SEZAZA-357798 format. One record per residue (C-alpha): x, y, z negated; residue number from 1; residue in three letters. Coordinates in Angstrom, 3 decimals. Layout:
# SEZAZA-357798
X|Y|Z|NUM|ALA
...
# end
This chain:
# SEZAZA-357798
96.440|214.733|-38.524|1|MET
97.745|211.430|-39.435|2|ALA
94.702|210.829|-41.836|3|GLY
91.661|212.054|-39.218|4|SER
93.470|209.845|-36.724|5|VAL
93.140|206.926|-39.357|6|ALA
89.798|207.562|-39.870|7|LEU
88.893|207.428|-36.348|8|THR
90.134|204.399|-35.881|9|LEU
88.351|202.804|-38.871|10|ILE
85.525|204.494|-37.367|11|LEU
86.026|203.188|-34.122|12|SER
86.489|199.470|-35.201|13|GLN
83.352|199.629|-37.263|14|VAL
81.560|200.702|-34.456|15|ILE
82.658|198.402|-32.366|16|PHE
82.164|195.488|-35.039|17|ALA
78.381|196.539|-34.944|18|VAL
78.008|196.622|-31.145|19|HIS
79.562|193.061|-30.894|20|VAL
77.617|191.648|-33.641|21|LEU
74.153|193.130|-32.885|22|CYS
74.836|191.627|-29.209|23|ALA
74.626|188.192|-30.371|24|MET
70.626|187.324|-29.226|25|LYS
68.345|186.443|-32.380|26|PRO
67.595|183.188|-31.108|27|ALA
70.790|182.526|-30.719|28|ASP
71.432|183.508|-34.249|29|ILE
68.887|181.212|-35.673|30|LEU
70.064|178.316|-33.028|31|ARG
73.954|178.848|-34.376|32|HIS
72.941|179.354|-38.446|33|SER
72.294|175.368|-38.053|34|ILE
74.255|173.534|-35.209|35|THR
77.222|175.542|-36.846|36|ARG
77.104|172.636|-39.444|37|HIS
76.173|169.939|-37.481|38|GLY
72.475|169.897|-37.503|39|TYR
69.997|169.409|-34.375|40|PRO
67.587|172.357|-34.192|41|VAL
64.325|173.163|-32.573|42|GLU
63.082|176.745|-32.038|43|LEU
59.640|177.346|-31.126|44|HIS
56.931|180.245|-31.006|45|LYS
53.948|180.604|-32.986|46|VAL
51.370|182.951|-32.113|47|THR
48.802|184.175|-34.770|48|THR
45.014|184.905|-34.496|49|GLN
45.927|188.580|-34.127|50|ASP
48.400|188.903|-31.558|51|GLY
52.014|187.958|-33.728|52|TYR
54.423|186.247|-32.151|53|ILE
56.475|183.917|-34.824|54|LEU
59.638|182.245|-34.968|55|SER
59.546|178.696|-36.676|56|LEU
63.390|177.137|-36.785|57|VAL
62.807|173.307|-36.963|58|ARG
65.643|170.471|-38.195|59|ILE
63.933|167.484|-36.787|60|PRO
63.411|164.882|-39.479|61|GLY
65.004|161.444|-39.644|62|LYS
61.823|159.307|-41.031|63|SER
58.052|159.367|-41.345|64|ASP
58.422|161.693|-44.389|65|LYS
56.130|164.119|-43.999|66|PRO
57.353|168.027|-42.928|67|PRO
58.446|170.412|-45.040|68|VAL
57.355|174.284|-44.686|69|LEU
60.322|176.496|-46.284|70|ILE
58.947|179.946|-46.211|71|VAL
61.294|183.247|-47.119|72|HIS
60.488|186.039|-49.590|73|GLY
60.360|190.068|-48.806|74|LEU
63.305|191.552|-46.632|75|LEU
64.403|188.008|-45.938|76|SER
64.692|185.223|-43.163|77|SER
65.255|181.432|-42.598|78|SER
68.965|182.166|-42.085|79|VAL
68.704|182.493|-46.068|80|ASP
68.057|178.745|-46.324|81|TRP
70.921|177.247|-44.403|82|THR
73.729|180.404|-45.231|83|VAL
75.220|178.227|-48.195|84|GLN
75.753|175.166|-45.872|85|GLY
75.681|171.838|-46.155|86|PRO
74.724|170.031|-49.889|87|ASP
74.154|173.300|-51.268|88|LYS
71.232|175.217|-48.983|89|SER
67.678|173.770|-49.118|90|ILE
67.115|172.998|-45.482|91|ALA
70.067|170.394|-45.394|92|PHE
69.364|169.042|-48.806|93|ILE
65.590|168.321|-47.511|94|ALA
67.032|167.444|-43.797|95|SER
69.267|164.844|-45.607|96|ASP
66.862|163.020|-46.863|97|GLU
64.716|162.686|-44.005|98|GLY
62.392|165.221|-44.234|99|TYR
61.211|167.230|-40.722|100|ASP
62.288|170.459|-42.373|101|VAL
60.566|173.825|-40.799|102|TRP
61.676|177.072|-41.479|103|MET
59.521|180.430|-41.173|104|ALA
60.320|183.769|-40.062|105|ASN
57.136|186.173|-41.344|106|VAL
56.044|189.084|-38.846|107|ARG
58.728|191.988|-38.766|108|GLY
61.565|190.668|-40.066|109|ASN
64.782|190.340|-37.281|110|THR
63.191|186.992|-35.638|111|PHE
59.646|187.342|-35.263|112|SER
59.252|191.503|-34.010|113|LYS
57.247|190.014|-30.970|114|GLU
53.519|190.769|-29.989|115|HIS
51.094|189.982|-27.261|116|THR
50.064|194.025|-27.568|117|THR
52.232|195.959|-29.145|118|TYR
56.062|196.556|-29.372|119|SER
58.112|197.226|-32.272|120|GLY
58.327|200.695|-31.813|121|LYS
54.587|200.968|-32.247|122|ASP
52.779|202.473|-35.440|123|ARG
50.042|199.374|-34.875|124|GLU
52.428|196.740|-34.656|125|PHE
53.485|197.609|-38.562|126|TRP
50.217|197.930|-40.044|127|ARG
50.398|194.921|-42.375|128|PHE
51.128|194.192|-45.680|129|SER
51.804|190.361|-46.978|130|PHE
47.234|190.357|-47.259|131|HIS
48.161|189.441|-43.151|132|GLU
50.969|187.278|-43.884|133|ILE
48.566|185.086|-45.796|134|GLY
45.811|185.430|-43.924|135|LEU
47.343|184.828|-40.941|136|TYR
51.005|183.369|-39.960|137|ASP
50.773|181.046|-42.862|138|LEU
47.923|179.263|-41.002|139|PRO
49.446|179.655|-37.732|140|ALA
52.239|177.882|-38.396|141|MET
50.802|175.013|-40.656|142|VAL
48.148|174.240|-37.659|143|ASP
51.312|173.971|-35.319|144|TYR
53.489|171.836|-37.457|145|ILE
49.864|169.166|-37.713|146|ARG
49.854|169.665|-34.402|147|ALA
53.183|168.388|-33.528|148|ASN
53.975|166.007|-36.058|149|THR
52.077|162.707|-37.111|150|SER
50.818|163.836|-40.254|151|THR
48.028|166.053|-41.950|152|ASP
49.615|167.077|-45.008|153|THR
52.640|169.674|-44.990|154|VAL
55.040|170.312|-48.190|155|HIS
55.294|174.027|-48.935|156|TYR
58.516|175.636|-50.619|157|VAL
58.226|179.731|-50.717|158|GLY
60.435|182.124|-52.288|159|HIS
58.851|185.320|-54.376|160|SER
56.848|186.869|-51.346|161|GLN
56.522|183.476|-50.129|162|GLY
54.577|182.656|-52.566|163|GLY
52.443|185.683|-52.603|164|THR
51.530|184.970|-49.136|165|ALA
50.639|181.427|-50.059|166|PHE
48.224|182.610|-52.828|167|LEU
46.694|184.790|-50.586|168|VAL
46.354|182.020|-48.084|169|MET
44.764|179.467|-50.492|170|ALA
42.692|181.367|-52.227|171|SER
41.231|183.533|-49.603|172|MET
41.032|180.653|-46.721|173|ARG
40.494|177.793|-48.923|174|PRO
39.646|175.061|-46.758|175|ALA
43.905|174.956|-45.824|176|TYR
44.382|173.807|-49.440|177|ASN
44.203|170.478|-48.704|178|ARG
46.221|170.611|-46.194|179|LYS
49.330|170.381|-48.476|180|PHE
50.597|167.251|-49.949|181|ALA
52.698|169.663|-52.609|182|SER
53.555|173.220|-53.334|183|VAL
56.274|174.867|-54.859|184|HIS
56.821|178.477|-55.450|185|LEU
59.803|179.930|-56.850|186|MET
59.443|183.418|-58.184|187|ALA
56.082|184.179|-56.789|188|PRO
55.523|188.056|-56.812|189|ALA
51.254|187.903|-57.447|190|ALA
51.740|189.472|-60.752|191|TYR
54.294|191.563|-61.374|192|ILE
53.591|194.361|-63.631|193|HIS
56.258|193.496|-65.760|194|HIS
59.252|193.810|-63.640|195|ALA
62.125|196.315|-64.733|196|THR
64.146|196.470|-61.818|197|SER
64.848|200.153|-61.103|198|PRO
63.708|198.970|-57.831|199|ALA
60.208|199.819|-59.012|200|PHE
60.772|203.109|-59.577|201|ASP
59.477|203.563|-56.207|202|PHE
55.482|202.507|-57.117|203|ALA
55.210|205.747|-59.011|204|ARG
56.304|207.403|-55.570|205|ARG
53.967|205.427|-52.960|206|ILE
52.242|208.484|-51.623|207|ASP
55.410|210.001|-50.959|208|GLU
56.880|207.205|-49.333|209|LEU
53.845|206.464|-47.223|210|GLU
54.047|210.113|-46.174|211|MET
57.322|209.837|-45.466|212|PHE
56.767|206.698|-43.012|213|ALA
53.823|208.407|-41.302|214|LYS
55.493|212.233|-40.829|215|LEU
59.109|210.335|-39.380|216|THR
57.229|207.481|-38.097|217|ARG
59.423|204.929|-39.526|218|SER
57.348|202.157|-40.776|219|TYR
59.980|199.846|-41.090|220|GLU
62.540|199.198|-43.994|221|ILE
65.345|197.131|-43.981|222|GLY
65.968|196.594|-39.974|223|GLY
68.500|195.600|-38.188|224|ARG
70.236|196.540|-34.879|225|GLY
72.786|199.350|-32.962|226|PRO
72.852|202.089|-35.428|227|GLY
71.099|200.846|-38.497|228|SER
72.009|201.146|-41.760|229|SER
72.244|197.521|-42.505|230|MET
74.709|197.311|-39.511|231|GLU
76.900|199.837|-40.876|232|LEU
77.154|198.231|-44.249|233|VAL
77.456|194.865|-42.591|234|TYR
80.399|196.462|-40.041|235|ALA
81.688|198.114|-43.057|236|GLY
82.350|195.313|-45.056|237|HIS
83.311|192.789|-42.259|238|LYS
86.323|195.816|-41.549|239|THR
87.300|196.406|-45.186|240|GLY
86.111|199.763|-45.258|241|LEU
83.327|198.579|-47.734|242|VAL
84.638|196.206|-50.352|243|PRO
82.670|193.518|-51.773|244|THR
82.526|194.832|-55.443|245|SER
80.544|197.476|-53.837|246|LEU
78.418|195.824|-52.233|247|VAL
78.035|193.243|-55.289|248|LEU
77.751|196.985|-57.780|249|THR
74.702|198.096|-55.744|250|ASN
72.800|194.448|-55.632|251|ILE
73.724|193.744|-59.162|252|TRP
72.191|197.499|-59.823|253|TYR
68.417|196.576|-59.088|254|LEU
68.335|192.600|-59.778|255|VAL
70.636|192.633|-62.607|256|GLY
74.217|191.406|-63.278|257|VAL
75.367|187.862|-62.658|258|HIS
78.353|187.185|-61.270|259|ASP
76.836|183.919|-59.700|260|SER
77.025|184.838|-55.549|261|ILE
79.626|183.008|-53.677|262|ASN
82.250|185.777|-52.462|263|ARG
83.071|183.785|-49.040|264|THR
79.715|183.106|-48.082|265|VAL
78.711|187.034|-49.095|266|LEU
79.556|188.279|-45.408|267|GLY
77.540|185.817|-43.601|268|GLU
74.851|187.027|-46.228|269|ILE
75.482|190.423|-45.048|270|LEU
75.161|189.624|-41.558|271|ALA
71.351|188.761|-41.459|272|ASN
70.292|190.279|-44.887|273|THR
68.004|192.342|-45.634|274|PRO
65.909|191.276|-42.179|275|ALA
63.715|194.121|-42.244|276|GLY
59.835|194.489|-43.262|277|CYS
56.930|196.949|-43.113|278|SER
56.488|199.867|-45.497|279|VAL
53.064|198.540|-46.016|280|TYR
54.720|195.448|-47.791|281|GLN
55.985|197.597|-50.210|282|LEU
53.194|199.685|-50.509|283|LEU
50.926|196.678|-51.468|284|HIS
53.621|195.167|-53.706|285|PHE
53.389|198.748|-55.670|286|GLY
50.034|198.976|-56.047|287|GLN
50.242|195.611|-57.306|288|ASN
52.885|196.496|-60.117|289|TYR
50.761|199.481|-61.208|290|LEU
47.358|198.294|-60.970|291|ALA
48.862|195.195|-63.369|292|LYS
46.923|193.154|-61.352|293|SER
47.150|190.767|-58.117|294|PHE
44.601|192.783|-55.432|295|GLN
43.958|193.352|-52.050|296|LEU
45.306|196.426|-50.335|297|TYR
43.690|199.838|-52.218|298|ASP
42.907|202.109|-49.399|299|TYR
41.449|204.908|-51.955|300|GLY
38.367|204.897|-53.419|301|PRO
36.669|205.935|-50.140|302|ALA
38.388|203.438|-47.763|303|GLY
37.686|200.512|-50.546|304|ASN
34.242|201.614|-50.300|305|VAL
34.106|200.905|-46.692|306|GLN
36.614|197.764|-47.114|307|ARG
35.201|196.152|-50.334|308|TYR
32.101|197.767|-50.991|309|GLY
33.579|199.364|-54.689|310|SER
36.270|201.848|-55.116|311|LYS
38.856|199.774|-56.682|312|VAL
39.935|196.633|-54.312|313|PRO
38.805|192.937|-55.957|314|PRO
41.349|190.922|-57.373|315|GLU
42.504|187.793|-54.769|316|TYR
40.067|184.751|-56.113|317|PRO
42.555|182.613|-57.270|318|LEU
40.134|179.846|-58.636|319|HIS
40.051|179.007|-55.033|320|ASN
43.680|178.082|-54.893|321|VAL
43.120|173.638|-55.813|322|THR
46.629|172.703|-54.140|323|ALA
48.742|171.227|-56.306|324|PRO
51.310|173.775|-57.458|325|ILE
54.454|173.556|-59.117|326|MET
56.388|176.531|-60.545|327|LEU
59.787|177.530|-61.020|328|TYR
61.185|180.834|-62.672|329|TYR
63.426|182.538|-64.649|330|SER
63.546|184.804|-68.131|331|ALA
66.278|186.874|-66.703|332|GLY
64.525|187.702|-63.139|333|ASP
63.344|191.282|-63.021|334|ASN
61.377|191.398|-60.388|335|PHE
59.337|188.604|-61.581|336|VAL
59.906|187.978|-64.556|337|PRO
58.176|185.400|-66.856|338|ALA
55.709|186.748|-68.422|339|GLU
54.184|187.371|-65.213|340|ASP
54.306|183.544|-64.027|341|VAL
52.826|182.507|-67.004|342|GLU
49.955|184.714|-66.434|343|GLU
49.898|183.702|-62.823|344|LEU
49.823|179.884|-64.256|345|ALA
46.550|180.284|-66.228|346|ASP
44.998|181.611|-63.141|347|GLN
45.350|179.128|-60.958|348|LEU
43.555|175.611|-61.747|349|PRO
46.058|173.068|-59.999|350|ASN
49.300|173.531|-62.003|351|VAL
50.929|170.152|-61.806|352|VAL
54.206|171.491|-63.440|353|HIS
56.032|174.710|-64.665|354|LYS
60.266|174.646|-64.364|355|HIS
61.488|177.498|-66.677|356|ARG
65.567|177.884|-65.479|357|ILE
67.441|178.176|-68.699|358|GLY
70.047|180.370|-67.497|359|LEU
69.391|183.367|-68.662|360|ARG
71.074|185.644|-66.392|361|LYS
69.258|183.913|-63.241|362|TRP
67.639|186.776|-61.402|363|ASN
65.427|187.252|-58.359|364|HIS
68.166|186.336|-55.776|365|ILE
69.603|183.600|-57.235|366|ASP
66.706|181.260|-55.870|367|TYR
68.346|181.927|-52.594|368|LEU
72.472|182.750|-53.183|369|PHE
73.729|181.084|-56.623|370|ASP
76.618|178.685|-56.393|371|VAL
74.439|176.395|-58.107|372|SER
71.336|176.942|-56.761|373|ALA
71.300|173.592|-55.221|374|HIS
70.537|172.274|-58.285|375|ARG
67.166|173.565|-58.156|376|LEU
66.875|172.356|-54.519|377|TYR
67.698|168.928|-55.334|378|ARG
64.927|168.795|-57.995|379|MET
62.668|170.295|-55.443|380|ILE
63.436|167.465|-52.724|381|VAL
63.032|165.215|-55.718|382|ALA
59.738|166.148|-56.184|383|SER
58.279|166.010|-52.446|384|LEU
59.056|162.397|-52.749|385|ARG
57.453|161.900|-56.156|386|ASN
53.992|164.061|-54.588|387|GLN
54.177|162.280|-51.292|388|SER
53.899|158.731|-53.404|389|ALA
51.091|160.482|-55.899|390|ASP
49.327|161.681|-52.531|391|GLU
49.082|158.034|-51.132|392|ASN
48.073|156.087|-54.550|393|ARG
44.989|159.045|-55.191|394|SER
43.811|161.637|-54.569|395|GLN
40.866|164.409|-55.798|396|ILE
38.429|165.692|-53.047|397|SER
38.623|168.932|-52.013|398|HIS
34.913|169.081|-53.683|399|ASN
36.063|167.862|-57.089|400|GLN
39.129|170.354|-57.033|401|HIS
36.256|173.108|-56.603|402|LEU
34.130|172.371|-58.998|403|GLN
37.014|172.228|-61.627|404|TYR
38.343|175.361|-60.067|405|ALA
35.091|177.193|-61.466|406|CYS
35.500|174.981|-64.765|407|SER
39.063|176.446|-65.385|408|THR
37.816|180.198|-65.138|409|LEU
38.066|180.355|-69.276|410|THR
35.916|183.008|-71.125|411|LEU
39.621|184.112|-71.940|412|LYS
40.635|184.306|-68.806|413|SER
37.525|185.839|-67.718|414|LEU
37.342|188.286|-70.477|415|ARG
40.833|189.899|-69.012|416|THR
39.610|190.593|-65.639|417|ARG
36.501|191.794|-66.391|418|ASN
37.841|194.012|-69.282|419|ASN
40.500|195.278|-66.538|420|LYS
37.521|195.648|-64.020|421|VAL
35.304|197.515|-66.288|422|GLN
38.148|199.492|-67.318|423|ALA
38.232|201.007|-63.898|424|LYS
34.369|201.478|-63.121|425|GLY
33.717|198.414|-60.690|426|THR
32.326|194.608|-60.398|427|GLN
34.930|192.122|-61.075|428|LEU
33.898|190.983|-56.646|429|VAL
33.204|192.892|-54.150|430|SER
29.709|192.207|-52.518|431|SER
31.322|193.376|-48.728|432|LYS
33.680|190.517|-49.467|433|ILE
31.528|187.565|-46.793|434|LYS
32.267|184.316|-45.722|435|LEU
32.398|184.612|-42.038|436|SER
30.602|181.232|-40.335|437|SER
32.246|181.462|-37.396|438|GLN
36.000|180.916|-38.935|439|SER
35.212|178.312|-41.275|440|ALA
36.902|179.603|-44.691|441|GLY
38.345|182.845|-43.323|442|VAL
36.952|185.916|-45.391|443|TYR
36.408|188.836|-43.194|444|THR
36.758|192.378|-44.226|445|PHE
34.713|195.614|-42.401|446|PRO
37.722|197.876|-41.535|447|PHE
39.936|195.454|-42.316|448|GLY
43.150|196.966|-40.541|449|LYS
45.468|199.099|-42.643|450|ILE
45.061|202.825|-41.397|451|SER
# end
């Protein structure tokens, strides 16, 4: 009897905690994530070409330095760039240096769940992968920032999917390359076929995952809100029902053991992370993992013929990515291993710097939550300053970059790609991909939505 009463009290406490935590509006969470540390904040709404309404968070700059756009990864949000507080978080470190800091929230996460036509309950709302984030979300944000600041170019910092989306944009809409003063990609998830995380076990069952989503009409993964499993975990941890050691053990199982997270902010991390995503984002990553390629979404042989003119999806044309790229990666990352980032570097025509993190256990989330991540952030912010100076001194023309990009498709890379494609029995580039004359530099696809 006493045991059941105690259990009832604990469950009541958890349920109460969930309701209290979920009562805070998304805009208030974003605002609080900045103002609680004494920094000014602006919240901006940006509407994409396909109707998604995104939340941009701005810490206004204190000088005439170019704006910095910081883009989160899968299941993440802008809050992760501020959770460690002043002197520890990249948003505040960049702001302290006088930069105009803008933080993205891409479609489908907790803070970007609005659409001009659909609601988050509609299947159509969730019909996107990282492809649409790169094709629509990033260009809309970049255009908005440039229109609301006095500079023509933007610095870009992205983690994981934030790097993937940039590569999609820069390869498929190459006119955007010239809008970036520098690009800093931490563990960009393009080539991921050397990944060893148990999380990739799902890749071999992606057909089942898609079927389950359709049968249950559950297209959101890791979402927040009353009754969600993520809110229950957070509330359980906050009330002491779920111990810190259990949370960390489950995290380490996926990303690798590295006792690097500051336990004093773990509760704050769990409050907003994970922040949700579409099941199709997972499916697209899973497809690329199995294909050992960085390619467009695979709709199956018949669907691919309709959309791309071939049975196999084409690879993203990385030779179009002419913006100056800096890559940051680690041998301890089991999501985006060093071998995969090196392969990506071989395919990009304008990699100006590669930084391999020396810590053997540095994992995929250490870029966000490691207690020493601020050292990496300071390196990145210092290079923003250097890149701005370089841009003022000399700038290679866009046409020269494109010529150089074409010339750097070496026999080795061509042989590798062609062998891969020949093994699949199709051509390297689909004849049905064409450049739209109505939107300069935008690749359009017949039947281009996920079905």
